[in-house]
C-alpha positions as CSV (number, residue, x, y, z in Angstrom):
1,Q,-1.5,-23.7,-0.5
2,G,-4.1,-25.1,1.9
3,V,-5.9,-21.8,1.9
4,T,-7.1,-22.4,-1.7
5,E,-8.3,-25.8,-0.5
6,G,-10.6,-24.3,2.1
7,Y,-8.4,-24.2,5.1
8,N,-8.1,-21.0,7.2
9,G,-4.8,-19.4,7.3
10,T,-3.3,-17.1,10.0
11,I,-0.1,-15.2,10.2
12,F,0.9,-14.0,13.7
13,A,3.7,-11.4,14.1
14,Y,5.0,-10.9,17.6
15,G,7.9,-8.9,18.9
16,Q,9.1,-5.8,20.5
17,T,8.0,-2.3,19.3
18,G,10.3,-1.2,16.4
19,S,11.5,-4.7,15.6
20,G,10.1,-4.7,12.0
21,K,6.8,-6.6,12.3
22,S,4.8,-4.0,10.2
23,F,7.5,-3.8,7.6
24,T,7.7,-7.6,7.3
25,M,3.9,-7.8,6.9
26,Q,3.4,-4.8,4.6
27,G,6.7,-4.0,3.0
28,V,7.0,-1.3,0.3
29,V,5.6,-1.3,-3.2
30,D,8.8,-0.2,-4.9
31,P,11.1,-2.0,-5.3
32,S,9.0,-5.0,-5.6
33,T,11.7,-7.2,-4.0
34,Q,10.7,-5.5,-0.7
35,K,7.0,-6.4,-0.8
36,G,5.8,-7.8,2.5
37,I,4.1,-11.1,3.4
38,I,0.6,-9.7,3.0
39,P,0.9,-8.5,-0.7
40,R,2.8,-11.6,-1.6
41,A,0.2,-13.9,0.0
42,F,-2.6,-12.0,-1.7
43,E,-0.9,-12.3,-5.1
44,H,-0.5,-16.0,-4.6
45,I,-4.1,-16.5,-3.5
46,F,-5.7,-14.5,-6.3
47,E,-3.4,-16.1,-8.9
48,S,-4.5,-19.5,-7.7
49,V,-8.2,-18.4,-7.7
50,Q,-7.9,-17.1,-11.2
51,C,-6.4,-20.4,-12.5
52,A,-8.9,-22.6,-10.8
53,E,-11.6,-24.3,-12.8
54,N,-15.1,-25.4,-11.7
55,A,-14.7,-23.8,-8.3
56,K,-16.0,-20.7,-6.4
57,F,-14.1,-18.9,-3.8
58,L,-14.9,-16.4,-1.1
59,V,-11.9,-14.5,0.1
60,R,-12.1,-12.7,3.4
61,A,-9.2,-11.0,5.2
62,S,-8.7,-9.2,8.5
63,Y,-5.6,-7.3,9.7
64,L,-5.7,-6.7,13.4
65,E,-3.3,-5.1,15.9
66,I,-3.3,-6.1,19.5
67,Y,-1.3,-3.7,21.6
68,N,-1.5,-3.3,25.4
69,E,-4.7,-5.4,25.4
70,D,-6.4,-3.0,22.9
71,I,-7.5,-4.5,19.5
72,R,-7.7,-2.3,16.4
73,D,-8.9,-3.2,12.8
74,L,-6.1,-2.0,10.5
75,L,-8.3,-2.4,7.4
76,G,-11.2,-0.4,8.9
77,A,-12.2,3.1,8.1
78,D,-10.8,4.4,11.5
79,T,-7.6,2.5,12.4
80,K,-7.5,4.3,15.8
81,Q,-10.9,2.9,16.8
82,K,-10.6,0.2,19.5
83,L,-12.7,-3.0,19.1
84,E,-14.6,-4.6,21.9
């Protein structure tokens, strides 16, 4: 809820390869009961923004992967491109 009050929010998923981090974050569209944290959080944020009166919002999101000290932007055009 603090995000809609101007506080930054971070979700950090850490664990072994194959332990379900990506599924937990992304989930699947159908059935809707298996949506991940990201789509659920976005729904909540945009519902809150839509209901707010006399307020402006700027919503920015990033989705990064850090693996073997390489950083990738998973929302970028080329998800294989390493960031500096």
